[in-house]
matplotlib code that plots the C-alpha trace (Angstrom):
import matplotlib.pyplot as plt

x = [-100.2, -99.9, -102.7, -104.9, -104.2, -104.7, -107.8, -109.4, -108.2, -110.2, -107.4, -108.9, -108.6, -105.2, -106.2, -108.6, -111.7, -111.5, -114.5, -113.4, -109.8, -111.2, -113.5, -110.9, -108.3, -110.9, -111.8, -108.2, -107.5, -110.5, -109.4, -105.8, -106.7, -108.9, -106.3, -103.6, -106.0, -105.0, -106.7, -104.9, -106.7, -106.5, -106.5, -108.2, -111.7, -114.2, -113.9, -116.3, -115.8, -117.4, -120.2, -123.7, -124.3, -121.1, -121.4, -122.9, -120.0, -117.5, -119.2, -119.4, -115.6, -114.9, -117.3, -115.5, -112.0, -113.1, -114.9, -112.6, -112.1, -115.9, -116.3, -113.6, -116.2, -116.3, -112.6, -113.3, -116.1, -114.0, -111.1, -113.4, -115.2, -112.1, -110.2, -113.1, -113.1, -109.4, -109.1, -112.5, -111.8, -109.4, -111.6, -115.2, -116.3, -116.8, -113.2, -112.0, -114.1, -112.5, -109.1, -110.4, -111.2, -107.6, -106.1, -108.3, -107.3, -103.6, -104.2, -105.9, -102.8, -100.5, -102.8, -102.4, -98.6, -98.8, -101.1, -98.6, -95.6, -97.4, -98.4, -95.1, -92.2, -92.9, -96.0, -96.8, -98.8, -102.3, -102.0, -99.2, -101.8, -103.2, -99.8, -99.2, -102.6, -101.8, -98.5, -100.1, -102.8, -100.3, -98.2, -101.2, -102.5, -99.1, -98.9, -102.4, -101.8, -98.0, -97.7, -94.5, -95.0, -95.3, -99.0, -99.8, -97.8, -99.7, -102.9, -101.9, -101.0, -104.2, -106.3, -104.9, -105.4, -109.0, -109.8, -108.6, -110.5, -113.6, -113.2, -112.9, -116.0, -118.1, -116.9, -117.6, -121.0, -121.9, -120.7, -122.6, -125.8, -125.2, -124.7, -127.7, -129.9, -128.7, -129.9]
y = [-23.8, -25.2, -22.9, -24.1, -27.8, -27.6, -25.6, -28.0, -31.0, -29.5, -28.1, -24.6, -23.3, -21.7, -19.8, -17.0, -18.2, -17.5, -15.1, -13.2, -13.0, -11.6, -9.1, -8.0, -7.3, -5.6, -3.3, -2.5, -1.8, 0.6, 2.4, 2.8, 3.7, 6.5, 7.7, 8.0, 9.3, 6.6, 6.3, 4.0, 5.5, 9.1, 11.4, 8.8, 10.2, 8.1, 8.5, 11.1, 10.6, 7.1, 6.5, 6.4, 2.8, 1.8, 4.3, 1.8, -0.7, 2.1, 3.2, -0.4, -0.8, 2.4, 1.4, -1.9, -0.3, 2.3, -0.2, -3.2, -3.7, -3.9, -6.8, -9.1, -11.6, -12.6, -13.4, -15.8, -17.4, -17.8, -19.3, -21.8, -22.8, -23.1, -25.0, -27.4, -27.9, -28.5, -30.7, -32.5, -35.2, -33.5, -31.3, -30.1, -26.7, -25.1, -26.0, -24.3, -21.3, -21.1, -21.2, -18.4, -16.2, -16.7, -16.0, -12.9, -11.7, -12.1, -10.2, -7.4, -7.4, -7.0, -4.3, -2.5, -2.6, -1.4, 1.5, 2.5, 2.2, 4.1, 6.9, 7.4, 5.9, 5.4, 5.2, 1.6, 0.9, -0.5, -3.2, -4.7, -5.8, -8.3, -9.8, -10.1, -11.7, -14.2, -15.1, -15.3, -17.7, -20.0, -20.2, -20.7, -23.5, -25.2, -24.7, -26.3, -29.4, -29.8, -31.7, -30.8, -32.7, -30.8, -31.5, -30.1, -27.0, -26.5, -27.0, -24.4, -21.9, -22.5, -22.5, -19.2, -17.7, -19.0, -17.8, -14.4, -14.3, -15.6, -12.9, -10.2, -11.5, -11.8, -8.4, -6.7, -8.4, -7.2, -3.7, -3.7, -4.7, -1.9, 0.7, -0.5, -0.3, 3.2, 4.5]
z = [-27.3, -23.8, -22.7, -25.6, -24.9, -21.2, -21.4, -23.8, -21.7, -18.7, -16.6, -16.5, -13.0, -13.6, -16.7, -17.6, -19.3, -23.0, -23.2, -20.1, -21.5, -24.8, -23.0, -20.6, -23.3, -25.5, -22.6, -21.8, -25.5, -25.7, -22.5, -23.5, -27.1, -25.8, -23.2, -25.8, -28.5, -31.0, -34.4, -36.8, -39.8, -38.8, -41.9, -44.1, -44.7, -46.6, -50.4, -51.8, -55.6, -55.7, -58.3, -56.7, -57.5, -55.6, -52.7, -50.3, -50.9, -50.3, -47.1, -45.9, -46.5, -44.6, -41.8, -41.4, -41.3, -38.8, -36.6, -37.1, -33.3, -32.8, -35.1, -33.7, -32.7, -36.4, -36.1, -33.2, -35.2, -38.3, -36.5, -34.8, -38.0, -40.2, -37.6, -37.3, -41.1, -41.3, -38.3, -38.2, -35.7, -33.3, -31.2, -31.1, -32.6, -29.2, -28.3, -31.5, -30.7, -27.3, -28.9, -31.2, -28.2, -26.9, -30.3, -30.8, -27.3, -28.1, -31.4, -29.3, -27.1, -30.1, -31.4, -28.1, -28.4, -32.0, -30.8, -28.1, -30.5, -33.2, -30.8, -29.0, -31.2, -34.9, -37.0, -38.0, -41.1, -40.1, -42.8, -40.8, -38.3, -40.9, -41.5, -37.7, -37.3, -40.0, -38.4, -35.0, -36.3, -38.1, -34.9, -32.7, -34.9, -34.8, -31.0, -30.6, -32.8, -32.5, -35.8, -37.7, -41.0, -44.3, -44.7, -41.3, -41.9, -45.1, -43.2, -40.6, -43.2, -45.3, -42.2, -41.1, -44.6, -44.9, -41.3, -42.2, -45.5, -43.7, -41.0, -43.7, -45.6, -42.5, -41.2, -44.5, -44.9, -41.4, -42.2, -45.5, -43.5, -41.0, -43.7, -45.6, -42.6, -41.7, -45.1]

ax = plt.figure().add_subplot(projection="3d")
ax.plot(x, y, z, "-o")
ax.set_aspect("equal")
plt.show()
């Protein structure tokens, strides 16, 4: 929260820039993931018994799941848009998008830890990532705004849920477009 507030307030020299932070953690994640040969959905092939009229939707869902880390920009965008909708007068959209880059970077860092734990200690269910992301967003929204009243806590929670839903919708729509164009 302090990072978010200080970056938005203009005290930026001591912190990584949000886009650089996001790109650096994404690169580290990709490198480590390839070094440890981590695949969170290993052993889950795309379904083959899907009716022809629904096959493209099934393929899009599988594409999204397999390439979820490549569409994280939609998470950044959804966090920025939903925060701006929920807290209209507080900050500008670009500032919320900057916060989205930081939150997404932290989520990548958590994903990296999950990959290492899943590879070397105990297999963690990939759906746990969404729960962790939801909790991370609620906490980050609270840390940014620092309002403790009930209405604000409800707004943080709803904002996180809507950001997650918006991310899934945008990511799935993008995946559907890619699958459609490949055909």
